[in-house]
C-alpha positions as CSV (number, residue, x, y, z in Angstrom):
1,X,47.8,157.2,105.0
2,X,50.6,154.6,105.4
3,X,53.1,157.1,103.9
4,X,52.1,159.7,106.4
5,X,52.6,157.3,109.3
6,X,55.9,156.2,107.9
7,X,57.0,159.8,107.5
8,X,56.0,160.6,111.2
9,X,57.8,157.5,112.4
10,X,61.0,158.7,110.7
11,X,60.6,162.4,111.7
12,X,59.7,162.0,115.4
13,X,62.9,160.3,116.4
14,X,65.0,162.8,114.4
15,X,63.3,165.7,116.3
16,X,63.8,164.0,119.6
17,X,67.6,163.9,119.0
18,X,68.1,167.6,119.7
19,X,69.4,168.7,123.1
20,X,70.3,172.0,124.8
21,X,73.1,173.6,126.7
22,X,72.7,176.1,129.6
23,X,74.6,177.5,132.5
24,X,75.6,180.4,134.6
25,X,78.8,182.6,134.3
26,X,80.2,183.8,137.6
27,X,83.2,185.6,139.0
28,X,85.4,184.1,141.8
29,X,83.2,185.5,144.5
30,X,80.2,183.7,143.0
31,X,78.6,186.8,141.7
32,X,76.8,186.6,138.3
33,X,78.5,188.2,135.3
34,X,76.0,190.0,133.1
35,X,76.7,190.6,129.4
36,X,79.5,188.0,129.0
37,X,79.8,186.6,125.4
38,X,79.3,182.9,125.3
39,X,80.2,181.2,122.0
40,X,79.4,177.6,121.1
41,X,80.9,176.0,118.0
42,X,79.8,172.5,116.7
43,X,83.2,170.9,115.7
44,X,81.8,168.7,113.0
45,X,80.1,171.5,111.1
46,X,82.1,174.5,112.3
47,X,78.7,176.1,113.0
48,X,79.1,178.9,115.6
49,X,76.4,180.3,117.9
50,X,76.7,183.2,120.3
51,X,74.7,184.6,123.1
52,X,75.1,187.1,126.0
53,X,74.5,186.2,129.6
54,X,71.4,187.7,131.3
55,X,71.7,190.0,134.4
56,X,71.6,186.7,136.4
57,X,74.6,185.4,134.4
58,X,72.5,182.7,132.6
59,X,72.9,181.5,129.1
60,X,70.9,179.0,127.0
61,X,71.5,177.4,123.6
62,X,68.3,175.5,122.7
63,X,67.7,172.9,120.0
64,X,71.3,171.7,119.5
65,X,72.2,168.6,117.5
66,X,74.3,166.0,119.3
67,X,78.0,166.2,118.8
68,X,81.3,167.7,120.0
69,X,81.4,171.4,120.8
70,X,83.8,174.1,121.9
71,X,82.4,176.5,124.5
72,X,84.2,179.8,124.9
73,X,83.3,182.5,127.4
74,X,84.7,186.1,127.2
75,X,84.2,189.3,129.2
76,X,86.4,192.4,129.3
77,X,88.5,192.4,132.5
78,X,88.4,188.6,132.9
79,X,90.4,185.8,131.5
80,X,88.6,183.9,128.7
81,X,87.8,180.3,129.1
82,X,87.5,177.5,126.5
83,X,86.3,174.0,127.1
84,X,85.4,171.0,125.0
85,X,82.2,169.2,125.6
86,X,79.9,166.5,124.1
87,X,76.2,166.8,123.7
88,X,74.2,163.6,123.6
89,X,70.8,163.5,121.8
90,X,67.8,164.3,124.0
91,X,70.0,165.0,127.0
92,X,70.2,168.6,128.2
93,X,73.6,169.6,129.6
94,X,74.3,172.3,132.2
95,X,77.8,173.8,132.3
96,X,78.6,176.6,134.8
97,X,81.6,178.8,134.1
98,X,83.8,180.8,136.5
99,X,85.8,183.6,135.0
100,X,88.8,184.9,136.8
101,X,89.9,188.5,136.8
102,X,92.6,189.2,134.2
103,X,95.9,190.7,135.4
104,X,96.2,194.4,134.8
105,X,98.4,195.2,131.9
106,X,99.9,198.3,130.5
107,X,102.9,200.5,130.9
108,X,103.5,203.1,133.5
109,X,105.9,205.9,132.7
110,X,107.0,208.3,135.4
111,X,108.8,211.4,134.2
112,X,110.4,213.9,136.6
113,X,113.6,215.0,138.1
114,X,115.1,214.1,141.5
115,X,115.8,217.2,143.7
116,X,119.3,218.4,143.5
117,X,120.1,217.0,140.0
118,X,121.1,219.2,137.2
119,X,119.0,219.1,134.1
120,X,122.2,218.8,132.1
121,X,123.2,215.6,133.8
122,X,120.0,213.7,134.6
123,X,121.7,210.4,135.2
124,X,124.3,211.7,137.7
125,X,123.7,211.0,141.4
């Protein structure tokens, strides 16, 4: 019986050390972003976890060990964000993320001929 009690005394504090991380991902006009990829990596163990935001923009990572983490948020059409954070044992953390629209990229080519130019001399004005 004393071994069982000793085992519980050791096990209960270890279980209580876990924490959680949650938050909401939004765009600059405060609207929720659904389907954003949220990645959380424990820096000491390099253990990655991923989740998608809900239609309300929420994400949750339950039962996390304390330590230092990298939180990355990605969504097509928006700039990715990365931040470092520290989770303490038995202390849930809320981190809200705002994604900004990514600048449009690409190449625009316009082909044509100005009126009055000869096809033989396209660069002559």
